[in-house]
C-alpha positions as CSV (number, residue, x, y, z in Angstrom):
1,M,-29.7,88.5,60.2
2,T,-28.9,91.1,57.6
3,N,-26.7,94.3,57.1
4,A,-23.4,92.3,57.5
5,P,-20.6,94.3,56.4
6,S,-18.2,93.6,53.4
7,E,-15.1,91.6,54.1
8,T,-13.0,94.1,52.4
9,T,-14.5,97.3,54.0
10,P,-14.1,97.6,57.6
11,T,-16.8,99.6,59.5
12,A,-14.2,101.6,61.5
13,T,-10.7,102.5,61.2
14,E,-8.2,103.6,64.0
15,P,-6.8,106.9,63.1
16,N,-3.1,105.8,62.8
17,G,-4.1,102.5,61.3
18,S,-2.0,100.7,63.9
19,L,-4.6,98.3,65.3
20,S,-6.1,97.2,62.1
21,S,-3.4,94.7,61.6
22,K,-4.2,93.0,64.9
23,I,-7.8,92.2,63.8
24,D,-7.9,88.6,62.7
25,T,-10.8,88.2,60.2
26,T,-10.3,84.4,59.9
27,I,-11.3,83.3,63.3
28,A,-14.6,83.9,64.7
29,H,-14.4,86.4,67.8
30,P,-17.0,86.4,70.5
31,A,-17.5,90.4,70.4
32,R,-18.2,90.2,66.7
33,I,-20.6,87.1,66.9
34,W,-22.5,88.8,69.7
35,N,-22.6,92.0,67.5
36,Y,-24.0,89.9,64.7
37,W,-26.7,88.4,66.9
38,L,-27.6,91.9,68.1
39,G,-28.2,93.0,64.4
40,G,-25.0,94.9,64.2
41,K,-22.7,95.4,61.3
42,D,-19.3,95.0,62.9
43,N,-18.7,91.5,62.1
44,F,-17.3,89.1,59.2
45,E,-18.2,86.1,57.4
46,V,-16.3,83.8,59.8
47,D,-18.4,85.2,62.8
48,R,-21.6,84.9,60.9
49,E,-21.0,81.3,60.2
50,V,-20.3,80.4,63.8
51,G,-23.4,82.6,64.8
52,D,-25.7,80.9,62.3
53,H,-24.6,77.4,63.4
54,T,-25.1,78.4,67.0
55,I,-28.6,79.6,66.3
56,A,-29.6,76.4,64.5
57,A,-28.6,74.6,67.6
58,Y,-30.0,77.1,70.0
59,P,-32.4,79.5,68.5
60,H,-32.9,81.2,71.8
61,I,-29.5,82.7,71.6
62,I,-30.8,86.0,70.0
63,E,-33.2,86.5,72.7
64,L,-30.5,85.8,75.2
65,A,-28.1,88.3,73.5
66,R,-30.9,91.0,73.5
67,N,-31.9,90.2,77.0
68,Q,-28.3,90.6,78.3
69,R,-28.3,94.2,76.9
70,S,-31.8,94.8,78.6
71,F,-30.4,93.5,81.9
72,L,-27.6,96.0,81.6
73,V,-30.1,98.9,81.1
74,R,-32.1,97.5,84.1
75,A,-29.3,97.0,86.3
76,V,-27.4,100.2,85.5
77,T,-30.8,102.2,86.0
78,H,-31.3,100.6,89.4
79,L,-27.7,101.3,90.5
80,A,-27.7,105.0,89.3
81,R,-31.4,105.8,90.2
82,E,-32.0,103.6,93.5
83,T,-28.6,103.1,95.1
84,G,-27.0,106.5,94.0
85,I,-23.9,104.7,92.4
86,R,-22.0,107.3,90.3
87,Q,-19.0,105.4,89.3
88,F,-19.1,102.2,86.9
89,L,-16.1,99.7,85.8
90,D,-17.6,97.9,82.8
91,I,-15.3,94.8,82.1
92,G,-15.6,93.0,78.9
93,T,-17.2,96.0,77.0
94,G,-17.7,94.4,73.7
95,L,-18.7,96.5,70.6
96,P,-20.6,99.5,71.3
97,T,-24.3,99.4,70.5
98,A,-27.4,101.2,71.8
99,N,-27.7,101.9,75.6
100,N,-24.1,101.6,76.6
101,T,-23.3,101.8,80.2
102,H,-22.4,105.4,80.1
103,E,-25.4,106.5,78.2
104,V,-27.8,104.9,80.7
105,A,-25.9,106.1,83.6
106,Q,-25.4,109.7,82.5
107,S,-29.0,109.9,81.4
108,I,-30.0,109.6,85.2
109,A,-26.8,111.2,86.6
110,P,-24.9,113.4,84.2
111,E,-22.0,113.5,86.5
112,S,-21.3,109.7,86.4
113,R,-17.8,108.4,85.8
114,I,-17.4,105.3,83.6
115,V,-14.4,103.2,82.7
116,Y,-14.5,100.4,79.9
117,A,-12.2,97.7,79.9
118,D,-11.5,95.3,76.9
119,N,-8.7,93.7,75.2
120,D,-10.3,93.2,71.8
121,P,-8.3,95.3,69.0
122,L,-11.8,95.8,67.2
123,V,-13.3,97.1,70.3
124,L,-10.2,99.5,70.7
125,V,-10.8,100.7,67.1
126,H,-14.4,101.6,68.2
127,A,-13.2,103.3,71.4
128,R,-13.9,106.8,70.4
129,A,-17.5,105.8,70.0
130,L,-17.4,105.0,73.7
131,L,-15.4,107.9,74.7
132,T,-18.3,110.3,74.5
133,S,-19.4,111.6,77.7
134,H,-21.8,114.2,79.4
135,P,-19.7,117.4,80.0
136,R,-20.4,116.9,83.5
137,G,-19.1,113.2,83.7
138,V,-16.2,111.3,82.4
139,T,-15.8,108.3,80.1
140,D,-12.5,106.6,79.6
141,Y,-11.4,103.2,78.1
142,I,-8.8,100.5,79.2
143,D,-7.0,98.2,76.9
144,A,-6.7,95.2,79.3
145,D,-7.4,91.7,79.8
146,L,-9.8,90.3,82.3
147,R,-7.0,87.9,83.4
148,D,-4.9,90.8,84.9
149,P,-7.3,92.4,87.2
150,D,-4.4,94.4,88.9
151,K,-3.8,96.3,85.6
152,I,-7.5,97.0,85.2
153,L,-7.7,98.2,88.7
154,A,-4.5,100.4,88.4
155,A,-5.8,101.9,85.2
156,A,-9.3,102.4,86.4
157,A,-8.0,104.4,89.4
158,K,-6.8,107.2,87.2
159,T,-10.6,108.0,86.6
160,L,-12.5,106.3,89.3
161,D,-12.2,107.2,93.1
162,F,-11.7,103.9,94.8
163,T,-12.7,105.5,98.2
164,K,-16.1,105.8,96.9
165,P,-18.6,103.1,95.7
166,I,-18.1,101.7,92.3
167,A,-20.3,99.3,90.5
168,I,-18.5,96.6,88.3
169,T,-20.4,95.2,85.5
170,M,-19.3,91.9,83.9
171,L,-21.7,90.7,81.4
172,G,-21.0,87.5,79.6
173,I,-17.2,87.7,80.2
174,V,-16.3,85.3,83.0
175,I,-17.5,82.6,80.9
176,F,-14.2,82.6,78.9
177,L,-12.2,81.9,82.1
178,A,-12.6,78.1,82.1
179,D,-10.6,77.4,85.1
180,D,-12.7,77.8,88.0
181,D,-9.8,78.8,90.4
182,E,-8.8,81.6,87.9
183,A,-12.2,82.7,87.5
184,Y,-13.3,83.1,91.1
185,G,-9.8,84.5,91.9
186,V,-10.0,87.3,89.3
187,V,-13.7,88.4,90.4
188,D,-12.5,88.2,94.0
189,R,-9.6,90.3,93.4
190,L,-11.6,93.0,91.7
191,V,-14.2,92.9,94.3
192,E,-11.7,93.1,97.2
193,A,-10.4,96.5,95.7
194,L,-13.9,98.1,96.1
195,P,-15.0,100.1,99.1
196,S,-18.3,99.1,101.1
197,G,-21.3,100.0,99.4
198,S,-20.0,99.0,95.9
199,Y,-21.7,96.6,93.7
200,L,-21.0,93.7,91.3
201,A,-23.4,93.0,88.4
202,M,-22.8,89.8,86.4
203,T,-24.3,87.6,83.8
204,H,-23.1,84.0,83.2
205,T,-24.3,81.2,80.8
206,T,-25.8,78.0,82.3
207,N,-27.6,75.1,80.9
208,A,-30.3,75.1,83.6
209,I,-33.3,75.8,81.1
210,H,-32.5,74.2,77.8
211,G,-30.0,71.7,78.8
212,A,-28.5,69.7,75.9
213,A,-29.7,72.5,73.4
214,T,-27.2,74.8,75.2
215,D,-24.6,72.2,75.4
216,E,-24.6,71.9,71.7
217,A,-24.5,75.5,71.3
218,V,-21.4,75.8,73.4
219,R,-19.7,73.0,71.6
220,I,-20.3,74.8,68.3
221,W,-19.0,77.9,69.7
222,N,-15.9,76.4,71.0
223,E,-15.2,74.5,67.6
224,G,-15.4,77.7,65.7
225,G,-14.4,80.6,67.9
226,S,-11.0,82.1,69.1
227,D,-12.4,82.1,72.9
228,P,-13.6,78.9,74.2
229,M,-16.3,79.2,76.9
230,V,-17.7,77.2,79.9
231,V,-21.2,77.0,81.4
232,R,-21.5,76.9,85.3
233,S,-24.4,75.7,87.4
234,L,-26.4,78.1,89.4
235,D,-24.3,77.2,92.7
236,G,-21.1,77.9,90.5
237,I,-22.6,81.3,89.4
238,G,-23.6,82.1,93.0
239,R,-19.9,81.4,94.1
240,F,-19.0,84.9,92.5
241,F,-21.2,86.6,94.5
242,R,-19.8,85.1,97.9
243,G,-19.7,87.6,100.6
244,L,-22.0,90.1,98.9
245,E,-25.6,90.9,99.7
246,L,-27.6,89.9,96.7
247,V,-30.1,92.4,95.4
248,E,-33.5,90.9,95.0
249,P,-34.6,88.8,93.2
250,G,-31.2,87.2,93.7
251,I,-29.6,85.0,90.8
252,V,-32.2,84.3,88.2
253,S,-32.6,84.1,84.4
254,L,-32.2,87.3,82.7
255,T,-35.7,87.7,81.8
256,R,-36.5,87.5,85.6
257,W,-34.4,90.1,87.0
258,R,-36.6,93.1,87.8
259,P,-38.4,92.7,84.4
260,D,-40.0,95.6,82.5
261,A,-43.3,95.2,80.6
262,D,-41.5,93.7,77.6
263,T,-39.2,91.6,79.4
264,A,-41.8,90.1,81.9
265,T,-43.5,88.2,79.2
266,G,-40.4,86.6,77.7
267,P,-39.2,83.0,78.3
268,E,-36.4,82.1,80.7
269,V,-33.0,82.0,78.9
270,D,-29.8,80.1,79.8
271,E,-28.0,83.2,80.9
272,F,-28.5,84.0,84.6
273,C,-27.7,87.2,86.3
274,G,-27.3,88.9,89.7
275,V,-26.5,92.1,91.4
276,G,-24.5,92.0,94.7
277,R,-23.8,94.6,97.1
278,K,-20.5,94.8,99.2
279,P,-21.2,95.4,102.9
């Protein structure tokens, strides 16, 4: 991986500088490691070290990261074009890269309204890159933790109309809720607040494909990163969609969910995904 930034030269600054002091460059952070795997520049040496150790244990992780972004594009495209969804709540936004949710949705339906939610100071520093919108639509950003779904819902309601269908996207974020009761409770609370006709799109790490290699990669991540993660079984991932109508082909590896020409030939990866509709 190349094009990494200097430790002394941040890639973006908050206009008033108030958030810069909250960014800890001594501990690896998930959003920055993911940015590194995607070839981005918004990461530091500590992130690259954990990222490289993870790659050594599980070389497929770069494919996984890129396939997760590809799934986002396909899922948002399906929701905007095929189901008519015009409101999106993207939780666990991460650092902006190509084909962000608002870009995909508003390229199909310019009037789409998108709210991003994250609690990473570095993501907030970059929020103005996300806060671009087609003139006919709206894009907003919430500084909030996944563990506080009520705060997310209250803040999102300032932009989104909760009497009309909304799609929640949660890509690679619930893995950081290690306690099952908390994880299922948070997702259930978010889905409970949605009206009929809304959707949940989620990805979650498993070890169903590469087994021990994935387990080793997770161990390295948990030893070196600021936010430990967990893998869940396919049944465990399916539990998040309880009460929802799964969109075909159901819960599958990223590369098997309505693949495009490029994705269809790719191998399965240990990140599974699904899209469910609230009846």
